[in-house]
Every structure is written in C-alpha cells, then in structure tokens.
Residue, then its C-alpha position, 0 to 999 in steps of 0.5 A: m545536529k552534525t552528530y545526527l547526520a553522521r549516523l546516516p548511511q554514506d550514500f545519503m550523506s553524499l546526496i545531502d552534501a551534493a545538495g549543500a555544495l550546489a546551493s553554495a555554488r548557486n548562492e542559495t541556502a538549502y535545508l532539510v525539512g519536515g519528517f526527515v528532520r523529525d525522525l533524525i532527532l528521534g533516531g528513526r530511519n527515514f530516507d525520504l529526503d525533503i529539501v527546501v531551497e531559498g531560491d529557485g527550487i525547480a532550477f536547483s532540482h534540474e542542476y542537481a539531477r544533471r550532476l547526479q545523473g538523475r531525472v526530474t519531475s517538476h510541478h511548477r504550480f507548487g514550485t516543487a520537483t522530485v529527482y529520481l536517482a539510481h538504486h530507487l533513491k529520490v529527493d524531493i526539492a521545493t522552493a521556499r513558499k507560503e500558502t493561502y487557502p481560497q476555500p477550506a479543504h481545497l488545494p492552496v495557492v502557492q507563492p515564493g516565501s521565506l523559510r519561516d513561511d515554508l515551515f509555518r504552512r506545515d501541519f504540526t510543530v514537530n514537522a516544522m523544523a529545518l536543518q541547514i545543509s549549505g553555507s557557513e552555518s551548515g548543520r544548524l537546526i532552525d526551530f521557529f515554533g518549538g518543535r523540538k520541545d514538543l518532540e521531547d514532550g511527545i506533543l502534537r501541536v498545530l501551528h495556527p487555529v485554522s490548520f484543520i479547516d485549511d487542510p482537514t487531511r491533517i486530522l488523519r495525518g495527526i492520528r497517524f503520527e499520534q499512534r506511530f510515535g505514541f504522542i498525544f494531541e496538545r489540548h487546544t489542538l485536540g479541541l480544534l480537531r474536534s471542532a473541524l470534525r463537527q463541521s464535517m470537514l473531512e467530507r469536504v476534502e477532494p476524494q483522491r487526497l482523502r484516499d491517499e491519506v487513508i492508504l498511508l494510515l493503513k500502511e502503518d506498522s499497526p494500523r488497527k490502533a489508528i483505525r480505532r482512534v479515527a473511528a472514535l474521533a471522526g467515525l468512518s462516514f467520510i469513507s461511506p455513510k453506511l460504514r460503522p465501526d462495529p464489533d465484527m469489523m474490529r475483530t476482523l482488523a485484529q485478526i488481520e494484524r495477527r495473520i499478516p505476520w504469520f503469512q510473511a513467516h510461513a507462506s512458501c511462495a509469497r510475493p510481497i503483499e499490499k498490506w493496506l489493501v487487506y486492511f481496507m478490505g477488512l474495513v469495507g467488507g461488511l458493506s454490500v457490493p454496490d456500496i463497496h463499488a460506490v466507495c471505490r469509485r468515489f475514491v477513484f481507485r484503480k480498476a484492478d484494486e476495485k476488483r480485488i476490494v469487491s472480491c472480498v465480499e463476492v469471493c470470500n464467503k463462497a470460497v470459505a463455504a467451499l473449503a468447509k466441505k468435509d471430503l474435500r481433496r487437497s487438489e480441490a482446495f488448491h484450485i479454489l485458492d490458487p486463482l485468488s490474490y494473497e490479499v484475499i486469502i489473508l482476509m479469508l484467514s481473518r474472517t473465519d474461525r472454522k478450524l477445517v477451513l483455516g487448516r486448508i488455507m494454511e496448508f495451501l500457503k505453507f506447502t502447495s501454493g506455487t506447485k508446478i508439474s514437470v510435463s507440458g503441452h510439448d509432451l502432449g504434442a509428442c503423443g500426437l495430440k493436436p493443441g486445443p482447450h483439452y491441453q489445459r484440462i489434461l495438465k490440470t488433471v495431472l496437477s491434481a494427481k500430483l497434489d493428491g499423491r497419485a503422481p508423485d514424480k516426473s515419470s508418473e506425471l508423464r505416464l498419466a499425461r500420455q494416458l490422458a492424451r491417448e484417451e482424448m485422441n480415442r474420444k476424438g476418433q470415436q466422435h469423428a467415426s460417429s459423425r461420418t456414420r451419420q453422414t453416410g446414413d443420410 
C-alpha cells in the first residue's frame, strides 16, 4: 500500500506523515479509513482525509491542529473533529468507536471501540478498509470484511443484515456509489435494500439528513443515472408524495445534463454554478408552487435556496413566454434574463425546445451577460441633474442603447446620457413651473 501512498501529492503526504508521527508520539495508532482508502486502491482522486485514532481522537485533533497551525471544530457526542488548515485543506479525525441504534433511522449512540468496531459500523465493505499510518506496521492494509475483493469484483455488500434499517440513507449512498463506479449490489444486499424500501424506511429519516444525501447524489458527475435508479428502486415519494418520475421530468434531467457542459464552455461571464440546485429544480419543477414550498420547508432548505427553487415555476414559464415574442430587441431579452440566476437560466434552456427562445438565451450567455456601460451617476451629476430614481432609469436606457447598437462606444453613451439628463431637467423644470402657476392661480 505504500506504493499507492507514493502517488499522492506531497502536501497530502505531509499531512498523513504528520498524523502518523503524532500518533506514535502519543503512543496511539492512527489509520486512514473509508472512501479515501477505497479511492486510493481504485486510483481515483479523493483528497478528503479521514483518520481514525485508537485513542483520544478529540485530544489528537487539537494537538494535530496546533502543530500544523490549523483550527478545530469538535463534536464530543460522536468523538469526531475536523481540522481546518491553510489552502482550504481539512482533515476529519475520529476516535475509533462503535455504534448502537436505539431506534431505526435515528442517529446512533456512540461509544469508544476498537478499529474493527469502527469499520464494522460503516455502510459497505468497500468503505470498511483501513490503512495504518503510524508505528512499525505503517502502510499495512486492514481489511476485516473482504472489501478489497468486493472492490475488485465491483460489488456493493453491506456488513450486516439490518444495515439499511439502522441507517436508511445508505440506500441513497449505495445507489450513488453504484452509478459512480459502475458497481452492482450483491444479491443479498439488494434484497435487504428492497425490504427496507417496502417498510418505507426512507420516509422515517430525519429530513435534514435525507436532504444532504439527495444533494450529494445530485453533485455527482452524472446524477441523472442515479436519479433514474433511485426512481426505479425507491420512487420519489420520500421527497414529496406528489412527485412522480414522469417522461417530462426525465426529459428535463437529460437536457440539464447536456446544457450544463455547454454553459460551462460558452457562458462569457459565468460564475461557478451549484449544479445540484439545477437538478433539484428539474426534479420538482412539475409540482405546484405550494408543493415546492412544502418540500423546501420539510428539507429545511436555506431561504435563498427555497426562493431559487420556487422561481423555477414562478419565473421560468413567464420568462420563456416573454422571450418567445417575435420582435423582441436584444436589450429586452437582456433585461428579462439579467436578474435571473444562472441556475434558473440553465433550467430554462432545459425546459424549452423553442429555437427562438433558445437562441436568445444562448446569445445572452455567450455575448451580452455582464455587459456594462462606461457612463455613471457621476456623469449625470456633472450635467447638473440631482440624484434620484431617474438616475437608474437613464442608465438603464443607455445600457439598452448599447445592447441594441445605438450607443456602440463611450462617447455615444455619454452623448445619450447627457441628452437624457437635459430632458429630465427640462421635465422637472416644466413640472415646477406648472406647480407655481397653479399655486398663483389659487
């Protein structure tokens, strides 16, 4: 296994070596565990360092952070901590522990245990391997449950018969791994999964935990396959009783899968998008607005995310209809699209097949998104126009002229801005004179 470690970037090896040295100094044993070990064997890139200590993981994490000048967030109830380091690096550290589940689908009760206990509480054998990083046997692979063979065979196998009852989120996690790696569920494991679904175990999970697993699934490279698999095995009622995997939904998800790479390659002023949010909007976009609100509140989404998710129904259809008008100017299309998030715009691309609408959205993303003008409120003030709401109206008119080709350069923008400022001052002057005439007449 030392050969596998040698492939890692030097900064990660330094973190691992530091953990190993600290464990030896504390007369404890430290191990890399979980998905990091799995991906190390598979040759994939996984830089989420997950360390288990046979000893006091919380005390270990504080000393580790002190040595590396990091900071710690501890969770004493679970014996876990996260050490945050420079350059956005982090290391998860835990005391070796065992778990008992007082009730199905609830959080477990945790107490200190051995490494074997810690690995046995995990979801699948392929995630239940450890790599020792301290002491004389550093570099040794520990595989109590045959995870390496299952990894070689492409098999997902649970470690005990009530795994999906204890923690039903393993159903979604297993489907995520199945689709990501091209694995298959071992026959008995698939039977246990189906049995848990017949008992509606997903509906019994705390909503926030369910939300987090759904988001992780939607962050996968190709979430559409995983959604289709979830829908086939479990349905989608655990998200909403009214949610059905109908052809429109699946068509929208397929289009999202095409449109996101196009957006990333062609959008001129694009910020990084939250891909999971686009897919989630595609999932629930066929529901009514009250039902979407109900989903968001059940899953305890942030208010900002709830607003964006609901907007897929409230905004998309209206915007598509507005963009479908034949004689729409480029500036009018810009002002329809510019207030919208990129996530909503990608959803619009995915939910319409109107060529005129698609063309206008693509033109906005490729050429006009982020367009700015050279003039500002300072230029309007220099004309003698006092500040007020008319500033925004005038600057918007100048921007529209630039987009439509009527103010192609800075000098023409400035001429137009000055003209509009004079017209506004004349209008204000006429209003003032008219008001004085009425007062005199009275």
